[in-house]
Structures are given as C-alpha cells and as structure tokens.
C-alpha positions as CSV (number, residue, x, y, z in Angstrom):
1,M,-21.3,73.4,78.8
2,E,-17.7,74.1,79.5
3,L,-18.2,73.5,83.2
4,G,-19.9,70.2,82.4
5,E,-17.2,69.1,80.1
6,Y,-14.5,70.0,82.6
7,I,-16.2,68.1,85.4
8,I,-16.4,65.0,83.1
9,Q,-12.9,65.2,81.8
10,N,-11.3,65.7,85.2
11,R,-13.9,63.9,87.3
12,T,-13.8,66.9,89.7
13,T,-16.2,68.2,92.3
14,V,-18.3,71.3,92.0
15,R,-15.9,73.0,94.3
16,G,-12.9,72.1,92.0
17,A,-14.7,73.4,88.9
18,A,-15.7,76.6,90.7
19,K,-12.1,77.2,91.7
20,K,-10.8,76.5,88.1
21,F,-13.3,78.9,86.4
22,G,-13.3,81.5,89.2
23,V,-17.0,81.4,90.0
24,S,-19.0,80.4,93.0
25,K,-20.0,76.8,93.9
26,S,-23.6,77.9,93.7
27,T,-23.2,79.2,90.1
28,V,-21.5,75.9,89.0
29,H,-24.1,73.8,90.7
30,K,-27.0,75.8,89.2
31,D,-25.4,75.7,85.7
32,V,-24.7,71.9,85.7
33,A,-27.7,70.7,87.7
34,Q,-30.5,72.9,86.3
35,R,-29.5,74.8,83.1
36,L,-27.5,72.1,81.4
37,K,-30.5,69.8,81.4
38,Y,-32.2,72.0,78.8
39,V,-29.0,72.9,76.8
40,D,-27.5,69.4,76.4
41,P,-29.4,66.5,78.0
42,Q,-26.8,63.9,77.2
43,L,-24.0,65.9,78.9
44,Y,-26.3,66.6,81.8
45,R,-26.7,62.9,82.4
46,Q,-23.0,62.3,82.4
47,V,-22.3,65.2,84.8
48,K,-25.1,64.0,87.1
49,Q,-23.5,60.6,87.4
50,I,-20.2,62.2,88.5
51,L,-22.0,64.5,90.9
52,E,-23.8,61.5,92.5
53,I,-20.5,59.7,93.0
54,N,-19.0,62.9,94.5
55,K,-22.0,63.2,96.8
56,A,-21.7,59.6,98.0
57,Q,-18.0,60.0,98.7
58,R,-18.0,63.5,100.3
59,H,-18.2,62.2,103.9
60,I,-15.0,60.1,103.2
61,R,-13.1,63.1,101.8
62,G,-14.3,65.2,104.8
63,G,-13.1,62.6,107.2
64,M,-9.7,62.4,105.5
65,A,-9.3,66.2,105.5
66,T,-10.0,66.2,109.3
67,K,-7.6,63.4,109.9
68,M,-4.8,65.2,107.9
69,K,-5.5,68.4,109.8
70,Y,-5.0,66.9,113.2
71,K,-2.1,64.7,112.0
72,K,-0.1,67.9,111.2
73,Q,-0.7,69.4,114.6
C-alpha cells in the first residue's frame, strides 16, 4: 500500500518507486499491479491510471533521454 500511495502522491514511475524503496522494478510492479487489487481496490484503480499514463508517455521519455545523451557528446 505504501508503494501505491507513493506512486499516486508523486505521480512517479515504477522505476522511480523502486529506487525510492530500494526494491526491484519487478517487485514494485507485481505489488501494485496484482497484489494491491485484492488489498485495496480503490487505491489499485488510482495507481492503474497513473501507470497507464506512464506507459503511454514512456516512448517520449526514452526519446528525450537519448536526445540528451547525444547532446552532451
């Protein structure tokens, strides 16, 4: 539940939450995408919305990261 609340409050990615809590991305994803559904369905729906937004935007973030990488060289 802490992971879900953190993702909602900070509108962060699975990777960001994993880094903050010191666990793997797989663990965070499994906790918020599968286990949270049974523990707190309302929180699960809120987290799912944020994860869907992140999923839709990830190609943009990846492109920006690549652009910045080559801009520095």
